[in-house]
C-alpha positions in Angstrom: 145.0 -56.0 90.0 145.6 -58.5 87.2 148.8 -59.3 85.2 149.4 -61.2 82.0 152.7 -62.9 81.1 153.2 -63.6 77.4 156.2 -65.7 76.3 156.5 -68.8 74.2 159.1 -70.2 76.7 157.4 -71.8 79.7 160.4 -71.5 82.0 160.5 -67.7 81.3 156.9 -67.4 82.3 157.5 -69.5 85.5 160.6 -67.5 86.3 158.7 -64.2 86.2 156.0 -65.7 88.3 158.5 -66.7 91.0 160.8 -63.6 90.9 158.2 -60.8 91.0 156.8 -59.4 94.3 153.1 -59.7 93.3 151.5 -59.3 96.7 153.5 -56.2 97.6 152.1 -54.5 94.5 148.5 -55.7 95.2 148.4 -58.1 92.2 146.2 -61.1 92.9 145.5 -62.5 89.5 148.2 -63.8 87.2 147.5 -65.2 83.7 149.8 -66.7 81.1 149.9 -67.0 77.3 152.4 -68.5 74.9 151.7 -66.3 71.9 150.0 -63.1 70.9 146.7 -64.7 69.7 146.2 -66.4 73.1 147.2 -63.2 74.8 144.5 -61.2 73.0 141.8 -63.7 74.1 142.9 -63.3 77.7 143.1 -59.5 77.5 139.6 -59.2 76.1 138.3 -61.5 78.8 140.2 -60.3 81.9 141.4 -56.7 81.0 144.8 -57.0 82.8 146.2 -53.7 84.1 149.8 -54.9 83.5 151.2 -57.0 80.6 154.7 -58.5 80.3 155.4 -59.6 76.7 158.2 -61.3 74.7 158.9 -59.9 71.2 159.6 -63.1 69.2 156.8 -65.6 69.4 154.9 -67.9 67.1 151.5 -67.1 65.5 151.5 -63.4 66.6 154.8 -61.8 67.7 155.2 -59.1 70.3 155.2 -56.2 67.8 151.8 -57.0 66.5 150.5 -57.7 70.0 151.8 -54.3 71.2 150.1 -52.6 68.3 146.8 -54.4 69.1 147.1 -53.4 72.8 147.7 -49.7 71.9 144.5 -49.7 69.8 142.2 -51.9 72.0 143.5 -51.9 75.6 145.5 -48.6 75.8 145.1 -48.3 79.6 147.2 -51.4 80.2 150.9 -50.9 81.0 153.1 -53.1 78.8 156.7 -54.2 79.7 158.7 -55.9 76.9 161.0 -58.7 78.0 163.3 -60.0 75.3 166.7 -61.6 74.8 167.5 -59.2 71.9 169.3 -55.9 72.8 168.4 -54.4 69.5 167.6 -50.8 68.9 165.0 -51.7 66.3 163.0 -53.7 68.9 163.4 -50.9 71.4 162.2 -48.4 68.8 159.1 -50.5 68.2 158.4 -50.8 71.9 158.6 -47.0 72.2 156.3 -46.5 69.2 153.6 -48.7 70.8 153.9 -46.9 74.2 155.6 -49.8 76.0 156.3 -48.7 79.7 159.8 -50.4 79.9 162.1 -52.7 78.0 163.9 -55.5 80.0 166.5 -58.0 78.7 166.7 -61.7 79.4 167.9 -63.2 81.7 165.8 -60.9 83.9 167.5 -59.4 86.9 165.1 -59.8 89.9 165.8 -56.3 91.3 165.3 -54.6 87.9 162.1 -56.7 87.4 160.6 -55.7 90.7 161.6 -52.0 90.4 159.9 -52.0 86.9 156.9 -53.8 88.3 156.6 -51.2 91.2 157.0 -48.2 88.8 154.4 -49.6 86.3 151.8 -50.2 89.0 152.4 -46.7 90.4 152.1 -45.2 87.0 148.9 -47.1 86.3 147.4 -46.0 89.6 148.3 -42.4 88.8 146.7 -42.6 85.4 143.6 -44.3 86.8 143.1 -41.4 89.2 143.4 -39.1 86.2 141.0 -41.2 84.2 138.4 -41.1 87.0 138.9 -37.4 87.3 138.4 -37.0 83.6 135.1 -38.9 83.8 134.0 -36.6 86.5 135.2 -33.6 84.6 133.4 -34.8 81.4 130.1 -35.0 83.4 130.6 -31.4 84.5 131.5 -30.4 80.9 128.1 -31.5 79.6 126.6 -28.8 81.8 128.8 -26.1 80.4 127.8 -24.6 77.1 131.2 -23.9 75.4 132.7 -27.2 76.5 129.5 -29.0 75.5 129.8 -27.6 72.0 133.5 -28.7 71.8 132.5 -32.2 73.0 129.6 -32.5 70.6 131.7 -31.4 67.6 134.7 -33.5 68.6 132.5 -36.6 68.7 130.9 -35.6 65.4 134.4 -35.5 63.7 135.7 -38.7 65.2 132.6 -40.8 64.8 132.9 -41.0 61.0 129.1 -40.8 60.7 126.6 -38.0 60.0 124.4 -36.9 62.9 121.6 -34.8 61.4 120.9 -33.3 64.9 124.4 -31.9 65.0 124.1 -30.5 61.5 120.9 -28.6 62.5 122.2 -27.5 65.9 125.4 -26.0 64.6 124.0 -24.9 61.2 126.3 -26.8 58.9 126.2 -25.8 55.3 125.7 -28.5 52.7 128.6 -28.3 50.2 130.1 -30.5 47.5 133.4 -30.8 49.4 134.7 -30.2 52.9 138.1 -29.8 54.5 139.4 -29.9 58.1 142.2 -27.7 59.2 144.2 -28.3 62.4 145.6 -25.3 64.5 148.2 -26.1 67.1 148.3 -24.4 70.5 151.5 -25.1 72.4 152.3 -24.6 76.0 154.3 -21.5 75.0 151.2 -20.0 73.6 149.3 -20.8 76.9 152.1 -18.9 78.7 151.1 -15.7 76.8 147.8 -15.9 78.6 149.4 -16.2 82.0 148.9 -20.0 81.8 145.1 -19.6 81.7 144.3 -22.4 79.2 140.6 -21.7 79.0 141.3 -18.0 78.2 143.8 -19.0 75.5 141.3 -21.2 73.7 138.5 -18.8 74.1 140.5 -15.9 72.7 141.9 -17.7 69.7 138.6 -19.3 68.9 137.0 -15.9 68.9 139.4 -14.7 66.2 138.8 -17.8 64.1 135.0 -17.7 64.5 134.9 -14.1 63.5 136.8 -14.8 60.3 134.6 -17.8 59.5 131.4 -16.0 60.2 132.2 -13.1 57.9 132.4 -15.6 55.0 130.0 -18.2 56.3 132.7 -20.7 55.5 133.0 -23.1 58.4 133.0 -23.8 62.1 135.8 -24.1 64.6 136.0 -25.8 68.0 138.5 -27.1 70.6 139.4 -30.6 69.5 139.1 -32.6 72.7 140.5 -35.8 71.4 144.0 -34.4 71.3 145.7 -31.9 73.6 146.5 -28.5 72.1 144.4 -28.5 69.0 141.6 -26.5 67.4 139.8 -28.1 64.5 138.3 -26.0 61.7 135.7 -27.7 59.5 135.6 -25.7 56.2 133.0 -25.8 53.5 134.1 -22.9 51.3 135.7 -23.1 47.9 139.2 -24.5 47.5 140.7 -21.3 46.3 139.5 -19.4 49.3 141.0 -21.8 51.9 144.6 -20.6 51.9 143.8 -16.9 52.0 141.3 -17.5 54.9 143.7 -19.5 57.0 146.5 -17.1 56.3 144.4 -14.2 57.5 143.5 -16.2 60.7 147.2 -17.0 61.3 148.3 -13.4 60.9 145.6 -12.0 63.1 146.4 -14.4 65.9 150.1 -13.6 65.6 149.5 -9.9 65.5 147.1 -9.9 68.4 148.8 -12.3 70.8 152.4 -12.4 69.5 152.3 -16.1 69.2 152.7 -18.6 66.3 149.9 -21.1 65.9 150.8 -23.2 62.8 147.8 -24.4 60.8 147.6 -27.3 58.3 144.6 -28.3 56.2 143.9 -31.7 54.8 142.6 -32.5 51.3 139.0 -32.2 50.2 136.4 -34.9 51.0 133.0 -35.2 49.3 131.1 -36.5 52.4 130.8 -35.3 56.0 131.3 -38.9 57.1 134.9 -38.7 55.7 135.9 -35.5 57.6 138.3 -37.6 59.7 140.3 -38.5 56.6 140.9 -34.7 55.9 141.7 -34.1 59.6 144.3 -37.0 59.6 145.9 -35.6 56.4 146.1 -32.2 57.9 147.6 -33.5 61.2 150.2 -35.4 59.2 151.0 -32.3 57.2 151.4 -30.3 60.4 153.8 -32.9 61.9 155.9 -32.9 58.6 156.5 -29.2 58.7 160.2 -28.1 58.7 160.7 -26.5 62.1 164.0 -25.0 61.0 162.4 -23.1 58.1 162.1 -19.3 58.5 158.7 -18.2 57.1 156.3 -15.4 57.8 153.2 -17.5 57.6 153.0 -21.1 58.9 150.0 -22.3 57.0 150.4 -25.6 55.3 148.3 -27.2 52.5 148.7 -29.4 49.6 150.4 -32.8 49.4 152.9 -34.1 51.9 156.6 -33.7 51.4 158.5 -36.7 50.2 159.2 -39.1 53.1 162.7 -38.7 54.4 164.8 -41.4 56.1 163.5 -41.8 59.7 166.3 -41.1 62.2 166.6 -42.9 65.5 168.8 -42.0 68.5 168.8 -45.7 69.5 171.3 -46.6 66.8 173.9 -44.4 68.6 173.7 -46.5 71.7 177.3 -47.8 71.3 178.6 -44.2 70.9 176.6 -43.0 73.9 178.1 -45.9 76.0 181.6 -44.9 74.9 181.0 -41.3 75.8 179.6 -42.3 79.2 182.8 -44.3 79.8 184.9 -41.2 79.4 182.7 -39.3 81.8 183.5 -36.1 80.1 181.1 -33.6 78.5 183.5 -33.1 75.6 182.8 -36.6 74.3 179.1 -35.8 74.3 179.5 -32.4 72.5 181.1 -34.2 69.5 178.4 -36.9 69.6 175.6 -34.4 69.8 176.9 -32.4 66.9 177.0 -35.6 64.9 173.4 -36.5 65.8 172.2 -32.9 65.1 173.9 -33.0 61.6 172.2 -36.3 60.9 168.8 -35.1 62.0 169.0 -31.8 60.2 170.4 -33.0 56.9 169.8 -30.6 54.1 168.4 -28.0 56.6 165.3 -30.1 57.2 163.9 -31.2 60.6 160.2 -32.2 60.8 158.2 -31.5 64.0 157.4 -35.2 64.2 161.1 -36.2 64.0 162.0 -33.6 66.7 159.3 -35.0 69.1 160.5 -38.6 68.4 164.0 -37.6 69.2 162.8 -36.1 72.5 161.0 -39.3 73.4 164.0 -41.5 72.6 166.3 -39.1 74.5 164.1 -39.6 77.5 164.2 -43.4 77.2 168.0 -43.4 76.9 168.3 -40.9 79.8 166.0 -43.1 82.0 168.2 -46.2 81.3 171.4 -44.4 82.2 169.9 -42.9 85.3 168.8 -46.4 86.3 172.2 -47.8 85.4 173.9 -45.5 88.0 171.0 -45.9 90.5 170.3 -42.2 90.3 166.7 -40.9 90.7 165.3 -39.7 87.4 164.1 -36.0 87.5 160.4 -36.0 88.5 160.0 -32.6 86.8 160.8 -34.0 83.3 158.1 -32.8 81.0 156.5 -34.2 77.9 158.3 -34.0 74.6 155.9 -31.3 73.4 156.4 -29.2 76.5 160.2 -29.5 76.5 160.5 -28.4 72.9 157.9 -25.6 73.1 160.2 -23.0 74.7 162.6 -23.2 71.8 160.2 -22.0 69.2 160.5 -18.3 68.3 157.5 -16.0 67.8 157.6 -16.7 64.1 157.3 -20.5 64.8 160.9 -21.4 63.8 162.9 -23.7 66.1 166.0 -22.5 67.9 168.2 -25.5 67.2 171.4 -24.0 68.8 169.7 -23.1 72.0 168.1 -26.5 72.2 171.5 -28.2 71.7 173.0 -26.0 74.4 170.1 -27.1 76.7 170.7 -30.8 76.0 174.4 -30.4 76.7 173.7 -28.7 80.0 171.4 -31.5 81.0 174.1 -34.1 80.1 176.7 -32.1 82.0 174.5 -32.1 85.1 174.0 -35.8 84.8 177.7 -36.5 84.5 178.3 -34.5 87.7 175.7 -36.6 89.5 177.4 -39.8 88.2 180.7 -38.6 89.5 179.2 -37.8 92.9 177.4 -41.1 93.0 180.6 -43.0 92.0 182.7 -41.2 94.6 180.1 -42.1 97.3 180.1 -45.7 96.1 183.9 -45.9 96.1 184.1 -44.6 99.6 181.5 -47.0 100.7 183.4 -50.0 99.2 186.6 -48.9 101.0 184.8 -48.9 104.3 183.4 -52.3 103.6 186.9 -53.5 103.0 187.9 -52.0 106.4 185.1 -53.9 108.1 186.2 -57.1 106.3 189.8 -56.6 107.7 188.5 -56.2 111.2 186.4 -59.4 110.9 189.4 -61.4 109.5 192.4 -59.9 111.3 193.6 -63.3 112.5 194.5 -64.6 109.1 196.5 -63.3 106.1 194.1 -61.3 103.9 195.6 -60.8 100.4 194.9 -58.1 97.9 193.8 -60.7 95.4 191.2 -62.0 97.9 189.8 -58.5 98.3 189.8 -57.9 94.6 187.7 -61.0 93.9 185.3 -60.3 96.8 184.6 -56.7 96.0 185.0 -56.9 92.2 187.6 -54.1 91.9 191.2 -54.3 90.9 194.1 -54.8 93.4 195.8 -51.6 92.3 192.6 -49.6 92.8 192.0 -51.1 96.3 195.6 -50.4 97.4 195.5 -46.8 96.1 192.1 -45.9 97.5 192.6 -47.5 100.9 195.9 -45.7 101.4 194.3 -42.4 100.4 191.4 -42.9 102.8 193.4 -44.2 105.9 196.9 -42.9 105.2 198.4 -46.4 105.6 198.7 -49.5 103.5 196.4 -52.5 104.0 199.3 -54.5 105.5 200.1 -51.8 108.1 196.4 -51.4 108.9 196.0 -55.1 109.5 199.1 -55.0 111.7 197.6 -52.2 113.7 194.4 -54.2 114.3 196.4 -57.2 115.5 198.6 -55.2 117.8 195.5 -53.5 119.4 193.9 -57.0 119.9 197.2 -58.3 121.4 197.3 -55.4 123.9 193.7 -56.3 125.0 194.6 -60.0 125.4 197.8 -59.2 127.3 195.9 -57.1 129.9 192.7 -59.1 130.2 193.9 -62.7 130.0 196.5 -65.0 131.4 197.3 -66.4 128.0 200.9 -67.1 127.1 202.6 -64.9 124.6 202.8 -67.7 121.9 199.0 -68.4 122.4 198.2 -64.7 121.9 200.5 -64.6 118.8 198.6 -67.6 117.3 195.2 -66.1 118.1 195.9 -62.8 116.2 197.4 -64.5 113.2 201.1 -65.0 113.9 202.4 -68.6 114.0 205.9 -67.5 114.9 205.8 -65.9 118.4 209.4 -64.7 118.0 208.4 -62.6 115.0 205.3 -61.4 117.0 207.5 -60.3 119.9 209.9 -58.4 117.6 207.0 -56.7 115.8 205.2 -55.8 119.0 208.3 -54.1 120.4 208.9 -52.3 117.2 205.3 -51.0 117.1 204.7 -50.3 120.8 208.2 -49.7 122.1 208.3 -52.5 124.7 208.1 -56.3 124.6 204.8 -58.0 125.2 205.8 -59.1 128.7 207.0 -55.6 129.6 203.7 -54.2 128.4 201.7 -56.7 130.5 203.8 -56.0 133.6 203.5 -52.2 133.2 199.7 -52.5 132.8 199.3 -54.7 135.9 201.5 -52.3 137.9 199.4 -49.4 136.9 196.2 -51.3 137.9 197.6 -52.1 141.4 198.4 -48.4 142.0 
């Protein structure tokens, strides 16, 4: 495996080289670049599987580099390393699919955990990519899938393939449009999770409607999950009624909502992708809170609203975490919800972006408390699917309740983890007392060594052992003195000195108070018992 480190500071690059456990993760080639332009040359030449990149660099900064990687080397895993804890940088990193976001100075443990996770994720995706290649080879032999693959390539290629036009009987027209129909996981559930059956059944309804009017062709758009593309060549005034009929028939037959959005007209088949992209953007801009009988969208996009980001609430989230109470989060969540749904509008794109940022924030807090992040956490699309009603509107209140429940579960995990950690620290203190019983161990020393307050140590230790630290230390010393009295011929003052008492008279007095007899009487009694 190969890795590229991109940073304009040489000592940072050298530090990452030294701190990371490359061999453990099967990384045997390491390259370096001081700016984005040099990085691109190395990426094109060596195709590194993993890329660590700074954000602020000369010539080409990290943001532009991440954008280039997303478009030209999307299989690489990128990890942003920067000295700026800024939500705007973090938002950009998320937008360009960065795997993680680390702050300088880099913590070795966090760096190596991130490295391990990135390598594991890349390996998992590589297995999926190889499986997809094998699957694609099989698909070519299957007629329905072959059709979808051919037409998907035709749409994305931005060129005209005469063979495809003849094979699928395209009509020559003065203008064309592309509509996008969305099939969610909730729709798949209506077909007992049989994905192929769902697409087959819905495509049948669409094809029947198109065939009656000889107005277009529909296929499963393989470039994106959960989409059917419809290429239309009928008159503009016929498009909306046709798509409305398709939507209603699907809803009536299967009791699901499959929203449809159609892009503007294009005069050439080579420009079909322009119409598709406009339709997709229109689909993402639909107001999921709106109650409407038919979810068919056409025409121009709605005016762009202010883009909302959960990252700007990082400080408020941190304060709520410090309280450890769900009540603080309820208030914060209501504030965020009001912000996102201003004027009763929430676009599908904004909802999905919230989910992605919510996951990033969640992962960071799970990592902060060293709690394993839930493996069953689904994609943003899958997590939101179940909150759409049969008419396609989004159940905001149910979704908020779900988020609150997740946060409450996390807070319980934090409390359990904190309690375990607290107990562990107290037992570490006990071990420390046993190892240092022969000298005076002060609360201040324990506080500085274990990074917790004197009051906290005193309170928790007494709760755990039912005695103060001073009394516990005295108990250890007296037990040690008993052993020395029986198993050695040391003088009393020597024993007193060995266990931490310089004044043997004080030791004698303390021993009698604790044991009930003087040290000499204890020794004599033990010797007598042994002789018997």
